[in-house]
C-alpha positions as CSV (number, residue, x, y, z in Angstrom):
1,M,9.5,-18.0,-13.2
2,P,11.6,-19.0,-10.3
3,K,9.9,-21.5,-8.0
4,I,10.7,-21.5,-4.4
5,A,11.1,-24.8,-2.6
6,T,12.0,-25.2,1.1
7,D,12.8,-27.9,3.6
8,D,9.3,-27.7,5.0
9,T,7.7,-28.4,1.7
10,K,4.7,-30.6,2.6
11,S,2.9,-30.8,-0.7
12,G,5.5,-33.2,-2.2
13,Q,5.9,-30.8,-5.2
14,S,9.5,-30.5,-6.4
15,G,11.1,-27.1,-6.9
16,V,14.3,-25.2,-7.5
17,F,16.1,-23.6,-4.6
18,I,17.0,-19.9,-5.1
19,N,20.3,-19.7,-3.3
20,A,22.1,-16.7,-4.6
21,V,19.7,-14.1,-3.2
22,A,20.4,-11.9,-0.2
23,F,18.6,-9.0,1.4
24,P,18.6,-5.8,-0.6
25,Q,21.1,-3.3,0.6
26,P,19.2,-0.5,2.4
27,R,20.2,3.1,2.7
28,S,21.0,3.1,6.5
29,E,23.0,0.8,8.7
30,R,20.0,0.4,11.1
31,R,17.7,-0.5,8.3
32,R,20.2,-3.0,6.9
33,D,20.6,-4.7,10.3
34,Q,16.8,-4.9,10.7
35,L,16.3,-6.5,7.3
36,E,19.1,-9.0,7.8
37,A,17.7,-10.0,11.2
38,V,14.2,-10.5,9.6
39,G,15.9,-12.5,6.8
40,R,17.7,-14.8,9.2
41,H,14.5,-15.3,11.3
42,Y,12.4,-16.4,8.3
43,G,15.1,-18.1,6.4
44,L,14.7,-15.8,3.5
45,P,17.1,-16.4,0.6
46,Y,18.1,-12.8,0.3
47,L,20.2,-10.3,-1.0
48,F,20.4,-9.4,-4.6
49,V,23.6,-7.6,-5.5
50,G,23.3,-5.6,-8.6
51,P,25.9,-5.3,-11.4
52,K,28.9,-3.2,-10.6
53,M,28.8,0.1,-12.4
54,P,31.3,2.9,-13.2
55,K,30.7,5.9,-11.0
56,G,28.1,8.2,-12.4
57,K,26.9,5.7,-15.0
58,S,24.5,2.8,-15.0
59,M,24.9,-0.7,-16.4
60,R,21.6,-1.4,-18.2
61,T,21.0,-5.1,-18.5
62,T,17.3,-5.3,-19.2
63,S,14.4,-3.3,-20.7
64,V,10.7,-3.6,-19.9
65,N,7.7,-2.6,-22.0
66,V,4.1,-2.1,-20.8
67,V,1.0,-2.1,-22.9
68,R,-2.6,-1.7,-21.8
69,I,-5.2,-3.3,-24.1
70,A,-9.0,-3.0,-23.9
71,T,-11.0,-6.2,-24.0
72,K,-14.6,-6.9,-25.2
73,G,-15.0,-9.8,-22.8
74,P,-13.0,-12.2,-20.7
75,G,-12.2,-14.4,-23.7
76,D,-11.3,-11.5,-26.0
77,V,-7.7,-11.8,-27.2
78,S,-8.1,-9.9,-30.5
79,G,-6.4,-6.8,-29.2
80,L,-3.3,-8.7,-28.1
81,Q,-3.2,-10.7,-31.3
82,G,-3.4,-7.6,-33.3
83,L,-0.4,-6.0,-31.7
84,I,1.5,-9.2,-32.1
85,E,0.7,-9.4,-35.8
86,Q,1.7,-5.7,-36.2
87,G,5.0,-6.4,-34.5
88,E,4.2,-4.1,-31.6
89,I,4.6,-7.0,-29.1
90,D,7.0,-9.9,-29.2
91,P,5.0,-12.8,-27.7
92,K,8.2,-14.6,-26.7
93,S,9.2,-11.6,-24.5
94,I,5.9,-11.5,-22.5
95,V,6.5,-12.2,-18.8
96,A,3.3,-11.1,-17.2
97,I,-0.3,-10.2,-17.9
98,L,-2.5,-8.5,-15.4
99,G,-6.2,-8.1,-16.2
100,K,-9.6,-6.9,-15.1
101,T,-12.5,-9.1,-16.0
102,E,-16.3,-8.4,-15.7
103,G,-17.0,-11.2,-13.2
104,N,-18.2,-10.8,-9.6
105,G,-14.8,-11.2,-8.1
106,G,-16.1,-13.9,-5.8
107,V,-15.5,-17.6,-5.3
108,N,-17.7,-18.5,-8.3
109,D,-16.1,-15.9,-10.7
110,F,-14.9,-18.1,-13.5
111,T,-14.2,-15.2,-15.8
112,R,-10.7,-15.2,-14.4
113,E,-10.0,-18.8,-15.3
114,Y,-11.7,-18.3,-18.7
115,A,-9.5,-15.2,-19.5
116,V,-6.3,-17.1,-18.6
117,A,-7.3,-20.1,-20.7
118,A,-8.1,-17.8,-23.7
119,L,-4.8,-15.9,-23.4
120,S,-2.8,-19.2,-23.0
121,A,-4.4,-20.7,-26.0
122,A,-3.8,-17.6,-28.1
123,L,-0.2,-17.3,-27.2
124,A,0.7,-21.0,-27.4
125,P,1.4,-21.1,-31.2
126,Y,3.7,-18.1,-30.9
127,V,5.9,-19.6,-28.2
128,D,5.7,-23.2,-29.4
129,L,4.2,-24.5,-26.1
130,P,1.0,-26.2,-25.2
131,P,-1.4,-23.8,-23.4
132,R,-0.8,-25.4,-20.0
133,R,2.9,-24.7,-20.3
134,V,2.2,-21.1,-21.3
135,E,0.6,-20.6,-17.9
136,Q,3.9,-21.8,-16.3
137,R,6.0,-19.5,-18.5
138,I,3.9,-16.3,-18.1
139,A,2.6,-14.9,-14.8
140,F,-1.1,-14.4,-15.3
141,V,-3.1,-12.4,-12.7
142,M,-6.8,-11.8,-13.4
143,S,-8.9,-9.8,-11.0
144,G,-12.6,-10.1,-11.3
145,G,-15.0,-7.2,-10.9
146,T,-15.4,-4.1,-13.1
147,E,-18.2,-2.4,-11.2
148,G,-19.1,1.2,-11.9
149,V,-16.9,3.0,-14.4
150,L,-14.1,0.3,-14.3
151,S,-13.4,-1.0,-17.8
152,P,-12.2,-4.6,-18.6
153,H,-8.7,-4.6,-19.9
154,I,-5.3,-6.4,-19.7
155,T,-1.9,-4.9,-19.1
156,V,0.9,-6.8,-20.8
157,F,4.5,-6.7,-19.6
158,T,7.4,-7.7,-21.8
159,R,11.1,-7.9,-21.0
160,D,14.2,-8.0,-23.2
161,G,17.9,-7.7,-22.7
162,A,19.5,-4.3,-23.0
163,A,22.9,-5.5,-24.4
164,N,24.6,-5.2,-21.0
165,R,26.0,-1.8,-21.8
166,V,26.7,1.4,-19.9
167,S,24.1,3.9,-20.9
168,P,25.1,7.5,-20.2
169,D,22.0,8.8,-21.9
170,I,19.7,7.1,-19.5
171,S,19.6,8.6,-16.0
172,G,17.9,7.3,-12.8
173,K,16.2,4.1,-12.0
174,R,13.6,2.7,-14.5
175,L,10.8,0.2,-14.3
176,S,11.7,-3.4,-13.8
177,I,9.7,-6.5,-13.2
178,G,10.4,-9.8,-11.5
179,M,8.3,-12.9,-11.1
180,A,8.3,-16.0,-8.8
181,H,5.8,-18.5,-7.4
182,T,5.5,-20.6,-4.4
183,R,5.0,-24.3,-4.2
184,D,1.4,-25.5,-4.1
185,F,-0.2,-25.1,-0.7
186,L,-2.2,-27.7,1.2
187,P,-5.7,-26.5,2.0
188,E,-4.8,-26.3,5.7
189,E,-1.8,-24.0,5.0
190,I,-3.8,-21.3,3.3
191,G,-4.2,-18.2,5.4
192,R,-1.6,-19.3,7.9
193,G,2.1,-18.8,8.7
194,V,3.3,-21.2,6.0
195,Q,1.7,-19.0,3.3
196,I,3.3,-15.9,4.9
197,R,6.8,-17.5,4.9
198,E,6.6,-19.0,1.4
199,T,5.3,-15.7,0.0
200,A,8.2,-13.8,1.6
201,R,10.7,-16.1,0.0
202,A,9.0,-15.7,-3.4
203,V,9.1,-11.9,-3.1
204,A,12.8,-12.0,-2.4
205,A,13.4,-14.2,-5.5
206,A,11.2,-11.9,-7.7
207,M,13.2,-8.9,-6.5
208,A,16.4,-10.6,-7.5
209,E,15.0,-11.3,-10.9
210,A,14.0,-7.7,-11.3
211,A,17.5,-6.5,-10.2
212,I,15.9,-4.4,-7.5
213,A,18.5,-3.9,-4.8
214,D,16.6,-1.7,-2.3
215,P,13.2,-2.6,-0.8
216,Q,12.3,1.1,-1.1
217,D,12.5,0.8,-4.9
218,V,9.6,-1.7,-4.8
219,H,6.4,0.1,-5.6
220,F,3.8,-2.6,-6.2
221,V,3.7,-6.4,-5.5
222,Q,0.9,-8.1,-7.2
223,I,0.0,-11.6,-5.9
224,K,-2.5,-14.1,-7.1
225,C,-3.3,-16.6,-4.3
226,P,-5.6,-19.6,-3.8
227,L,-8.8,-20.0,-1.8
228,L,-10.7,-22.8,-0.2
229,T,-13.6,-24.8,-1.6
230,S,-15.7,-27.4,0.1
231,D,-13.7,-30.2,-1.6
232,R,-10.4,-28.7,-0.4
233,V,-11.8,-28.4,3.2
234,E,-12.9,-32.0,3.1
235,A,-9.6,-33.1,1.8
236,A,-7.8,-31.5,4.7
237,A,-10.3,-33.0,7.2
238,A,-9.7,-36.5,5.7
239,R,-6.1,-36.1,6.6
240,G,-7.0,-35.1,10.1
241,N,-6.3,-31.4,9.6
242,K,-8.4,-28.3,10.0
243,T,-8.5,-25.4,7.6
244,V,-8.4,-21.8,8.9
245,T,-12.1,-21.5,8.0
246,N,-14.8,-23.6,6.4
247,S,-16.1,-20.7,4.4
248,A,-15.0,-20.4,0.8
249,Y,-15.7,-16.7,0.6
250,G,-14.0,-16.1,4.0
251,S,-10.9,-18.0,2.9
252,M,-10.3,-15.4,0.3
253,A,-9.7,-12.8,2.9
254,Y,-7.4,-15.1,4.9
255,S,-5.3,-16.0,1.8
256,R,-5.1,-12.3,0.7
257,G,-4.1,-11.3,4.2
258,A,-1.4,-13.9,4.7
259,S,0.0,-13.2,1.3
260,A,0.2,-9.4,2.0
261,L,1.9,-10.1,5.4
262,G,4.5,-12.1,3.4
263,V,5.2,-9.1,1.3
264,A,5.6,-6.9,4.4
265,V,8.0,-9.5,5.9
266,A,10.1,-9.7,2.8
267,L,10.4,-5.9,2.5
268,G,11.0,-5.3,6.2
269,E,7.9,-3.2,6.6
270,I,7.0,-4.9,9.9
271,E,9.1,-6.1,12.8
272,G,8.9,-9.2,15.0
273,E,7.5,-12.7,14.4
274,I,4.4,-12.9,12.2
275,D,2.3,-16.0,12.3
276,D,-1.2,-17.5,12.2
277,E,-2.6,-15.4,15.0
278,H,-1.8,-12.1,13.2
279,V,-3.8,-12.8,10.1
280,L,-7.1,-10.8,10.0
281,R,-6.5,-9.8,13.6
282,R,-3.7,-7.3,13.7
283,F,-4.7,-4.9,11.0
284,D,-2.1,-2.4,12.2
285,L,0.3,-4.8,10.5
286,F,0.3,-4.2,6.7
287,S,2.3,-3.7,3.5
288,S,2.2,-0.4,1.7
289,V,2.8,-2.0,-1.7
290,A,1.1,-5.4,-1.6
291,S,-1.9,-6.1,-3.8
292,T,-3.3,-9.7,-3.4
293,S,-6.2,-11.3,-5.2
294,A,-7.6,-14.7,-4.4
295,G,-8.9,-17.1,-7.1
296,I,-10.2,-20.7,-7.4
297,E,-7.9,-21.4,-10.4
298,L,-4.6,-22.1,-8.5
299,M,-3.2,-23.6,-5.3
300,H,0.1,-21.6,-5.2
301,N,1.0,-17.9,-5.0
302,V,2.0,-16.1,-8.2
303,V,4.2,-13.1,-7.2
304,I,4.9,-10.1,-9.5
305,V,7.3,-7.4,-8.2
306,L,7.2,-4.0,-9.9
307,G,9.8,-1.4,-9.0
308,N,12.6,0.8,-10.3
309,S,16.1,-0.5,-11.0
310,A,19.4,1.0,-12.1
311,A,19.8,-2.0,-14.3
312,S,16.7,-1.2,-16.4
313,A,16.7,0.8,-19.6
314,A,12.9,0.9,-19.8
315,P,11.2,4.1,-20.9
316,F,8.9,3.8,-17.9
317,E,8.8,4.6,-14.2
318,I,6.6,3.5,-11.4
319,G,5.7,5.2,-8.1
320,H,3.2,4.7,-5.4
321,A,1.3,6.2,-2.4
322,V,-1.0,4.8,0.2
323,M,-4.7,5.7,0.4
324,R,-5.9,6.0,4.0
325,D,-9.5,5.4,2.9
326,A,-11.7,4.9,-0.2
327,I,-12.0,8.7,-0.9
328,D,-8.4,9.6,-0.4
329,S,-7.9,11.7,-3.6
330,T,-4.7,13.2,-2.2
331,A,-3.0,9.8,-2.3
332,V,-4.0,9.2,-5.9
333,I,-2.6,12.6,-6.9
334,K,0.6,11.9,-5.0
335,A,1.0,8.6,-6.8
336,L,0.6,10.4,-10.1
337,K,3.0,13.1,-9.1
338,S,5.6,10.5,-8.1
339,V,6.0,9.6,-11.8
340,G,5.8,13.2,-13.1
341,L,2.1,13.3,-13.8
342,H,0.8,16.4,-11.9
343,I,-3.0,16.6,-11.9
344,E,-4.4,19.5,-9.9
345,D,-7.8,21.2,-10.3
346,G,-8.4,19.5,-13.6
347,S,-5.3,21.0,-15.2
348,E,-3.2,19.2,-17.7
349,P,0.0,17.6,-16.4
350,P,3.0,20.0,-16.8
351,M,5.1,17.2,-18.2
352,A,2.7,16.6,-21.1
353,S,5.2,14.4,-22.9
354,R,4.9,11.8,-20.1
355,Q,1.9,9.5,-20.5
356,L,0.0,7.5,-18.0
357,V,0.1,3.8,-18.8
358,N,-2.0,2.4,-15.9
359,I,-2.9,2.8,-12.3
360,F,-3.0,-0.2,-9.9
361,A,-4.9,0.1,-6.6
362,K,-6.5,-1.9,-3.7
363,A,-9.9,-1.1,-2.3
364,E,-11.9,-2.2,0.7
365,A,-14.8,-1.1,2.9
366,S,-13.6,0.5,6.1
367,P,-14.0,-2.3,8.7
368,N,-15.2,0.2,11.4
369,G,-18.3,1.0,9.4
370,S,-17.5,4.7,8.8
371,I,-15.4,6.9,6.5
372,R,-14.2,10.2,8.1
373,G,-16.9,10.2,10.7
374,F,-19.8,9.2,8.4
375,R,-21.4,5.8,8.4
376,H,-21.3,3.6,5.3
377,I,-23.4,0.5,4.6
378,M,-21.0,-1.5,2.4
379,L,-20.5,-4.1,5.1
380,E,-24.3,-4.5,5.7
381,D,-25.6,-4.8,2.2
382,T,-26.8,-8.4,1.6
383,D,-27.4,-7.8,-2.1
384,I,-24.0,-6.5,-3.1
385,S,-20.7,-7.6,-1.4
386,S,-18.5,-5.0,0.2
387,T,-15.7,-5.7,-2.1
388,R,-17.9,-4.8,-5.1
389,H,-19.0,-1.6,-3.4
390,A,-15.3,-0.7,-2.6
391,R,-14.1,-1.4,-6.2
392,A,-16.8,0.8,-7.6
393,A,-16.1,3.7,-5.2
394,V,-12.3,3.6,-5.6
395,G,-12.6,3.0,-9.3
396,G,-14.7,6.1,-9.7
397,L,-12.3,8.2,-7.7
398,I,-9.3,7.1,-9.7
399,G,-11.1,7.2,-13.0
400,G,-12.2,10.8,-12.3
401,L,-8.6,11.9,-11.4
402,S,-6.8,10.0,-14.2
403,G,-9.4,10.5,-17.0
404,T,-9.9,6.8,-17.7
405,G,-11.9,3.8,-16.3
406,A,-9.4,1.3,-17.6
407,V,-7.5,1.1,-14.3
408,Y,-6.7,-1.9,-12.2
409,V,-8.6,-1.8,-9.0
410,S,-8.8,-5.0,-6.9
411,G,-11.1,-5.5,-3.9
412,G,-10.3,-7.0,-0.5
413,A,-7.3,-5.1,1.0
414,E,-6.6,-7.1,4.2
415,H,-3.2,-6.1,5.5
416,Q,-2.7,-4.1,2.2
417,G,-2.4,-0.6,3.5
418,P,-4.2,0.7,6.6
419,P,-7.7,-0.6,7.3
420,G,-10.2,0.9,4.8
421,G,-7.3,2.1,2.6
422,G,-4.8,0.5,0.3
423,P,-1.8,1.1,-2.0
424,V,-2.1,2.9,-5.3
425,A,0.7,2.8,-7.9
426,A,1.1,4.5,-11.2
427,I,3.2,3.7,-14.3
428,A,4.2,6.4,-16.7
429,R,6.0,6.4,-20.0
430,L,8.8,8.9,-19.8
431,S,9.6,11.5,-22.4
432,T,12.5,11.1,-24.7
433,S,14.4,13.9,-22.8
434,D,14.2,12.0,-19.5
């Protein structure tokens, strides 16, 4: 994965500069000017320029495959190993794995770290690397919490070359994936402007890797970000610095929020200067495609960009919508329709040859304490955290509409969609006639 290093690197960690990246060419002149101005302001290493293609044809340089695998526990790798042994998955082509584990999704949820360790150890012999190096080669994002009908699973993304050929039989833009990660953050940088800016640079680099040339073709940006612990807070204090909060649980929201604002900056979704004072205060500022999840197992941001690209020959397509609250079934249906899966009144999709691969969504309790005029108690329950309530509610809604509980729903949607809502994205396998 590309690693972004900048002049204001404070952690002392070395990195590789991503220089040949520029802002994605938008559809309108005004939009282009806006994005270029934002890029200059934040020093973003933008614009990716895609391969030149003959008129009416597409140069397909890459292909992506996506497989959803059920798990029996956070350490269960038998399903993945089985597909590898059957030749269904080439382990050397795996670029990212997103998973849902049955932990509590909080600070002390070690099922995420356990799952990554188990997957790394299982894949190490196949890629001839020690487990620690596997974590650097593959982007792992584990989201804890499978409340209600949510079912633990992993989604494996692989990527191969497509022979750099013109493919007249493949029309339209297809699913593509790009990864990058930031440098390690100091504890006092988490939840602040530094995390916003570094995340924006990483998103730009991931877009370039995915050959996505227009921000409007980005449909989901999954980020794993760090959180604070008492040891990390003390380490900052020993250097004479103060962290954004002393609460480990509270730091998860700050880290998620800053990371989401970084996505919004990179994609030109918000205008003006964004810094410390906007995080968890200006909730009218958000990204419509960001999904951020905080964990104790890392100190940097792992960025995975999912979108559609004319350079991809993948038999998949991704689309998204934005839920305005936790019961917004219309948005879920809209996301399904965006990839040709029409679900209305329980009827079968008209494009039966298209198959749902997975749905990815964010969930949070509405911060004003009500949903469409009726009070909710998710923020007042001292037994169960609001993020767990929200995951269960949104997971049930999406599960009922899609017919499966094996969907990726992550809690805590600060600056990820409007307050109380969040993005929802769907990936579908296309029919052979598409």
